[in-house]
Structure formats: structure tokens, C-alpha cells
C-alpha positions in Angstrom: -134.7 -95.7 -29.7 -133.2 -93.1 -32.1 -136.7 -92.5 -33.5 -138.1 -91.9 -30.0 -135.4 -89.4 -29.1 -135.7 -87.6 -32.5 -139.5 -87.2 -31.9 -138.8 -85.9 -28.4 -136.2 -83.4 -29.6 -138.3 -82.2 -32.6 -141.5 -82.1 -30.6 -139.9 -80.0 -27.8 -138.4 -77.6 -30.4 -141.8 -77.2 -32.2 -143.5 -76.5 -28.8 -140.9 -73.9 -27.8 -141.1 -72.2 -31.2 -144.9 -72.2 -31.1 -145.1 -70.7 -27.6 -142.4 -68.0 -28.0 -143.0 -67.0 -31.6 -146.8 -67.0 -31.7 -148.4 -67.2 -28.2 -146.2 -64.9 -26.0 -146.2 -61.8 -28.4 -150.0 -61.8 -28.4 -150.4 -62.8 -24.7 -152.2 -65.9 -25.6 -152.6 -68.9 -23.3 -152.3 -72.5 -23.9 -153.7 -75.2 -21.6 -152.2 -77.6 -19.2 -148.9 -76.9 -17.6 -147.8 -74.7 -20.5 -150.9 -72.5 -19.9 -150.1 -72.3 -16.2 -146.5 -71.5 -17.1 -147.7 -68.7 -19.4 -150.1 -67.3 -16.7 -147.2 -67.2 -14.3 -145.1 -65.4 -16.9 -147.7 -62.8 -17.8 -148.9 -62.1 -14.3 -145.7 -62.6 -12.2 -142.9 -62.5 -14.9 -141.8 -66.0 -13.9 -139.9 -68.1 -16.4 -142.6 -70.3 -17.9 -140.4 -73.3 -18.5 -139.1 -73.3 -14.9 -142.7 -73.0 -13.7 -143.7 -76.0 -15.8 -140.9 -78.1 -14.3 -141.7 -77.2 -10.7 -145.5 -77.7 -11.0 -145.0 -81.0 -12.9 -143.1 -82.7 -10.1 -146.1 -84.2 -8.2 -147.5 -85.7 -11.4 -144.1 -87.1 -12.3 -143.9 -88.7 -8.9 -147.3 -90.3 -9.6 -146.0 -91.6 -13.0 -142.8 -93.0 -11.3 -145.0 -95.2 -9.1 -147.6 -96.2 -11.8 -145.5 -96.5 -14.9 -141.7 -96.3 -14.7 -141.3 -96.6 -18.5 -143.6 -93.6 -19.1 -141.8 -91.7 -16.3 -138.3 -92.2 -17.8 -139.5 -91.4 -21.4 -141.4 -88.3 -20.3 -138.8 -86.8 -18.0 -136.7 -86.0 -21.1 -139.6 -84.3 -22.7 -140.3 -82.2 -19.7 -136.7 -81.0 -19.2 -136.0 -80.4 -22.9 -139.2 -78.6 -23.8 -139.1 -76.5 -20.6 -135.4 -75.6 -21.2 -136.2 -74.7 -24.9 -139.2 -72.6 -23.9 -137.1 -70.4 -21.7 -134.1 -70.4 -24.1 -136.1 -69.4 -27.2 -137.7 -66.4 -25.4 -136.0 -63.9 -27.8 -138.3 -65.2 -30.6 -141.2 -63.4 -28.8 -139.6 -60.1 -29.6 -139.0 -60.7 -33.3 -142.2 -62.1 -34.8 -145.4 -60.1 -35.1 -148.4 -61.6 -36.9 -152.0 -60.6 -36.7 -153.7 -62.4 -33.8 -155.7 -65.0 -35.9 -152.5 -66.1 -37.7 -150.6 -66.3 -34.5 -153.3 -68.4 -32.9 -153.4 -70.8 -35.9 -149.6 -71.0 -36.5 -148.8 -71.4 -32.8 -151.5 -74.0 -32.5 -150.1 -76.0 -35.4 -146.5 -75.8 -34.0 -147.5 -76.7 -30.4 -150.1 -79.4 -31.5 -147.7 -81.2 -33.8 -144.9 -80.9 -31.2 -147.0 -82.4 -28.4 -148.4 -85.0 -30.8 -144.8 -86.1 -31.8 -143.9 -86.3 -28.1 -147.0 -88.3 -27.2 -146.2 -90.8 -30.0 -142.8 -91.3 -28.3 -144.7 -91.6 -25.0 -143.1 -88.4 -23.7 -144.7 -85.3 -22.4 -144.1 -81.6 -22.0 -145.5 -81.4 -18.5 -147.6 -82.9 -15.9 -151.1 -82.6 -17.5 -149.8 -84.3 -20.7 -148.5 -87.1 -18.5 -151.8 -87.3 -16.6 -153.6 -87.4 -20.0 -151.4 -90.3 -21.1 -152.1 -92.3 -17.9 -155.9 -91.6 -18.2 -155.8 -92.5 -22.0 -154.0 -95.8 -21.3 -156.3 -96.8 -18.5 -159.6 -95.9 -20.4 -158.8 -96.1 -24.1 -159.8 -92.5 -24.6 -157.9 -90.4 -27.1 -155.0 -88.6 -25.4 -155.4 -85.5 -27.6 -159.0 -85.1 -26.6 -158.2 -85.5 -22.9 -155.6 -82.8 -23.2 -158.1 -80.5 -25.0 -160.5 -80.8 -22.0 -157.8 -80.0 -19.5 -156.5 -77.1 -21.7 -160.0 -75.6 -21.8 -160.2 -75.5 -18.0 -156.8 -73.8 -17.7 -157.8 -71.3 -20.4 -161.0 -70.5 -18.5 -158.9 -69.9 -15.4 -156.8 -67.3 -17.2 -159.7 -65.4 -18.7 -159.6 -62.5 -16.3 -155.9 -62.1 -16.8 -155.9 -61.9 -20.6 -159.3 -60.4 -21.3 -162.1 -61.3 -23.8 -160.1 -60.5 -27.0 -157.1 -62.6 -26.2 -159.3 -65.2 -24.7 -161.1 -65.7 -28.0 -157.8 -66.1 -29.9 -156.4 -68.3 -27.1 -159.5 -70.6 -27.5 -158.7 -70.8 -31.2 -155.1 -71.6 -30.5 -156.0 -74.3 -27.9 -158.5 -75.8 -30.4 -155.8 -75.9 -33.0 -153.4 -77.5 -30.6 -156.0 -80.1 -29.7 -156.9 -80.8 -33.3 -153.3 -81.5 -34.4 -152.5 -83.4 -31.2 -155.6 -85.6 -31.8 -154.7 -86.0 -35.5 -151.2 -87.3 -34.7 -152.3 -89.6 -31.9 -155.6 -91.0 -33.2 -154.2 -94.4 -33.9 -152.2 -94.6 -30.7 -152.5 -97.8 -28.8 -155.9 -97.9 -27.0 -155.5 -101.2 -25.2 -156.5 -101.3 -21.5 -153.8 -100.2 -19.1 -153.2 -101.8 -15.7 -151.1 -99.9 -13.2 -148.2 -101.8 -11.7 
């Protein structure tokens, strides 16, 4: 149990650092709920962490009915990562790397953070949770499922960030997906039956 909570705390911290230190200064997007939270931040100046919590509620209700264990483990990841994303916002004003380095560094931080949380069967938001449910029921790699969802969110934010940031965001999302898949490639692939 200590290992699980350590992974959730460390994973949440890495995600929050990756988002604030590397993605936000460059106006990059991520995918999933984090990407949607960033879109709401860039477009409407909403707090991305709070947006992630609010939009994740329907998928957490789904998880509550289909897998209570996953729900209880993941709810900690949602609250902690969202809180840290909003609390560590000052990092976005203090770090300034060239775009390619920001995309790669942010991708590593966020990918490893999400990977650690998935190993603990936790999630940062609704789409990660959805990917876990799909992964358990199909045996597909959770990191690859997240990558597909992330790509759709990124395409949805294209007009907001423009072609230059889109290219770097795609690099960032690819890096996130690579490191998430790398950490989760041996994760249990047994069939999953909803209860």
C-alpha cells in the first residue's frame, strides 16, 4: 500500500511539473483531460486542474459502477494531480527552454508521471481512467490507448494554438505516450469482466 501511494504522489508531482514548467510556457497541449484542461486555460483562463476534476466526474461515476477498486485508487490520483497542477502554476513563469526541449522534457515528466500512476492503478483524469477500463477489458496497452485519445484532443485544439505549437505539442504527446507505454508495457493484460 505504501508503494502504491508513493507512486501516486510521485506521479502526480511529475505530471504537474511537466505541465507547468514545460507545456504552459510554450502554450503546448497534452491529450486527454489534461489537454482539455489546458485548452480551457489558454482560451478561457480557467484553472486547468479544476477543469480536469469537473470534466472527469462522469467517467469516475462510470468507474464507480464497473470497478470500485479502480475508482478508489484513481480518485486520489485525480485530486492530487489536479491540485498540484494548479498549485505549481508559478513554475510556468520561471522556466524558459527552446520549444523542442520543452516538448521533450515535458513529455518525459508527464509520461513517466502517468506511467507511475497507471502502475498503481490510479489516473490523472477521466480519459486515463477510461483507457484503464478499455485496457483491462481488451488486453490492449493502456499507454497506446491514451496516445490515441491524446491525439484526438490535440487535433481539437489545433486552431487555438496554431501550426507551430501544434507540431511541438504533437512531439510532446508522442513523448508522453512513449514513456507511458514503456512503463506500462508489462502491466497485467488478462481479460477484465465488469462487476
